[in-house]
N, C-alpha and C positions, 0 to 999 in steps of 0.2 A: 501641135507643138507644145511641150511642157513648160511650164515656167516657173520657175525657183519660188519657194518658197520658205519662211519662217518657220521653224518648229523647235518642242523643246520633249524630249523623254527623257524617263529615269526613274524615281522613287523618291520616295522619302517618308518624315515620319507622321502622315496623316494615315497611311494604310500601310507602311513597312515596320512591322516592330523592330527592335534592337536585334536580334539575333536574328533578322533578315539583312539589315542594314550594314552588320557587320560583313556579311560574307559578299556586299555586294560593293563594300568599299573599296575605292582603287588604293592598292600601296603605290608609291610615286615609282616603280619599275616598272609596275602592269600598266600604269597610264604611261609611259611615254612608250611601251611597246603598241598598246592597245592605240593611242593616237596616228603614230607610225602605219598600223594598218589600217585606219580609218579615210589618212590623207591618200589612201589607193582608189578608195571610192571614187567611182564616176559619176559627176553627178553634184559630188558635195562639196562647195564651195566652200564654206567656213563653218566652222565648230569653237566652241569653248566650253569647259567643262567645269561646272563646279560640284567639289567632290567634299564634301563636311558631314561631320559626326552624325546629322541629321535629313540629310538628302546628296542623292547622287545623281547629275542634274546635267542633260548635253542640248546644249543650245546651237540650233544650226540652221544654216541654209543650205538648199537642196532644191536640185530641177523635177525631181522625180517624187511620184507618189509613193516609191516604195524605200526611199532613202531611211526614213526614221524607223525602219522594218530593218533594214541591212546593221543600220547603227547599232540597232538592239540584238540582232543577231552577233555581232561580233562582241558585242561587250558582254553577254552570258558567254558567248564561248571564252572569252579571256576568265571572267569568274567562276566559270565549271556549274552555272547555275542553268537549270533549266528553263528555256525559253516560257512553256505553258504556266510553268510555276512563277514566273516574272510577271506573267499579263495579269495576275490576281493583284499587285501591288502597282503595275505600270502608270504614269504618268505620262498623257501622251495629249498636247495642246498644238494647235497650228495658227500661223497666222497673226491674229491683234490679239487672239487670248493667249498665247504664249509669250507677246510682249506683255501683257495686262501682267501673268504670271510673276515673271520677273521682274516687275515693277511691285510688286506685293511682297516678294522676297526683301528685293533690296531695302524697302522700308519695314522691316522686320513685321510683317500683317501675317504673315505665312511662317512665322518661326514657333517653336514650341514654347519658346518665352517671347508672349506679346510683346511686340517695342524693341526687343533686345538688339543692340546695335554692332557685334561684333559680326553677323553676316553681310555686314554691308563691307566691312574690309575684306573677307571673305571673297564676295563676290569680286573686288575690285582686283584682288591675284588672282582669280580664274582669267578675267578678263586680261590683265597684264599677261601671264601665262601665256595663254592664247597668241596675244601679238608676237611676242618673243617667238613663239616657234611659226609665226606669220601663217595662222591659222585663220586670219579675220582678213577682212574687206569691206565695203561700203557701206553694207547691210550694217553688220552687226558692231563695228564701229560706233557706227550714227544710235545704233540701239541702244549701246551699253554706256557711252558717254550721256546721252538723253535721258537714261534711267536715274543717273548716278544723280544727277540735277533735278530729277524730280524726286525721288528718293529724300535727298537734302531737302527738300519745298516740304514734304509733308513733315519730317522730322521738326523743323521748325517752327513750321504756323498750325501744328495740332499738337496736343498733347497726349501722343500715343506713348512717348518714351514715359512721361508722369506716374510714379506709380509702380514701375516696374520693378517685378519680383524677381530677381536673380536668382539662378541656380546654387548661387555660391553661397546668397545669405539663405538660402532655404537647407541646406548642409549645416548652415552654422545652428539652425533654430531647433534643429533636429538634432544636433548635438550637444545641446542645453535643455532637450526634453530627457536625454538618455542619461546625460552627467552633471546637471544640473546649474552647474557652474563651470567654466572653462578657465580660470586661472590655474587651476592643478594639473589640466588634462594634456597628456603629450603626443604631439601631432607629428606624424611621420607624413612627409610631401615625396612619393614617388614618382619622378618625372618631374621634368623641370620646364613644361610646357605653358602655355598664356593662361588656360583657365583654369590648370591647377594653383598656377601666381596667385591668381585672382582671387581662388578659394583659399587660400594661406591666410591673404591680406585681410580677408574678411573674419578669418578667423581670430587673427590679432586683433583687429579692431573691436572686438566682442571681448577681449579681455584675456585671450589664448597668450602665454608667456612661452612655454615649451615647445617650441618648431624645430625639426631636424629634415633638411633636405636629401636624396639620395638619386642619384639617376645613373644611366650605364657610363655616361662621362664623367668624370670627377670634376674635373677643372669647371664644367658649368654649373653640377653642384654646389662648390666652392662659392660662385658666382655669384648663383641667385640665392644662396642662405648668409650671404657675405651682406647683401640689397636688405634681406628681411632681416636682417639681426638676427641669424639662426645657425645653428649646427649644421654642418654635413656628415652624410653616412656614405662609405664604400658599398656601392650598390651589390655587391657579395656577400653584405651582410645582413642583408634585408632580411632573410626567413629566420637566421640568430636571433634577429635581434626584434622580430616582429613582438614577442612579446609585451616589449618594453614601453610599447603605446598604444594610446586608445584610440587614437582617431587615424584611419590614413588614407591618406588622399590617393588615388590612383589616379596618374593621367600622362601616362607613357605612351608612345606608337609602336608597343609590341606587337607582330603578329599574333603571337599569342598569351594566354593568359599567365602572368606573374606569380597569382596569389592563388595556391589550390590550394584542394578541401583537405590533403594530409599537414599542408605549409602552416593553416590555418588553427588546424585541431590540435596541432604540438605545439601552438603557441598559446592556444586557449589550456591546453595540460600546466601550464607554468603561471597561468592568473584565473583560475576556474571563476572566481566572484566578481571580475572585476569587466565590465561588457566590451567589448571591441566593434566599434563603427568604422565599416568598410564605403569610402566613397568610390564609385566608380567612375572616373568620369574620361573612360576612352571609348573607343571604338576601334578594332574589336574589343572588346571587354578584357581587363587586366584579372578583376578576379571570377574566376571559375564559379559556374551556376550553382552548383552543389555545395558550396561554401553555403548558401540562405539557412540550408537547415540545420547549422550548428546552433547548439542552444547559448543563450547571451551575446552571439553575433550577429550586427543589422548590417543588412548589407542592401545599399541603394544605386542605382544606376542611373543614366540620364534620363530615360523613361521617367522613373519611379520619381525622382526629383521635381520635372517638367510638369509633371500630372497635378503636384502640390503646389509648384508658382503658379498654374494655371488656374487653380481655382478662383481668382479675382478677377478672370475676362469677362463674365456676364457683365461686372458691371461696368464694362469699359465699349459696349456692344456699340453704343452710338458713337463713340470715337472712331471704333473700328470703320464705321460705314461712311462716316465722314472722309477719313483717308483713302479708303476704294474709290470714292465720288472724283478727289482730287486729283487722284490716278488715271482713273479714267479717263477724265477731261485731258488728262497729257499725253497717255497712251492713242488716244481718240486722233489728237495734232499730229502727235509724232508717224501714227500710220500714215496718216494724210501725206506724208513726206515720203515715208518707206516705200510706200505701196507701187508708185510709178520707176521705183527703181528697180522692181522685182523683174517688170519685163525691159530693161534697158540690157543692150550688150555688155554691159559694165561690171554686169553680177556674174559674169560666166568663167572667171579665176579669184584666187583668193589673190590679195592685194601683196606685191613684194616687199611693200615696205609699212610699219604702221602708222597708224593716224594720230597723231599727239591729240591728247585728251583737249578736249572744249572746254572754255569755263564759261561761257554763253549761258544766260538764265533763259532765254527763250527755248523753246521747242520747234 
């Protein structure tokens, strides 16, 4: 008899470079189609998908040794990605190790930017989505709820978030190196997402005054622009007006590049002596890779910025060890409760009704 086990499979920034992650990233309609298919896999009882710019990870409960492989095969088929190629980047953990990994991700220990807080909200959203689809049950409900508590405990009792260098701050420092000061620097925000808005605010905090927001939905661009005290630009004018800006922050959810080499080259011909700084925070990337070869054009994507931001990691290794030990204790205690459930008949089906989050601090 085969008993259920907890597993995680996927790929993240540790092994998969940005050009691979953008191929693996699930668009919302693809995620819906994939999960509909995964629900039909016999023996897959529970599943939650964490889909961010740095990782695509499937956390599940299944009672077959081949369940993780079946999920992998379905995912690769959906993304038109060769399984043999995926193996070079694949994360695959089971049992307590899978739970420990989730804990470290939620606490910001596994992020490109050590101690970053955005991932916590992204995991909560992933769990909420799984509950909405009624794809969680007694095992994942308990794991996620207790991991949220453990992550909060680590953040509040350690210094893991102290001195954090964000991608937004790195981008601002690079702009200062290029332009010297930001008071006269003209900034265009393409896309009205959270990370783009945070970057725009970081620029404003360092003296930038001329900010313009552009988004496919003009009403949203106008809303963000009003909040930031900025101007709004119709999205269809971005190419013709590109020459007017010094810094362009790209954070749209477009499935293809929105700034091509030809577009940027045309803009640079109108401003040959003034550098152009393109900050690509999107996945898939918004800026065509070949733009990087253009003279006087500086392009930095998520991996580039994270590499710079992570240079302070070595000085915080002691704090990382402390956090991992704290999480390890929590996970060990949690696993003592989870393991007996895995051989209980109650794990043989997905719960029909989501379990509400628990606020108790105990594991």
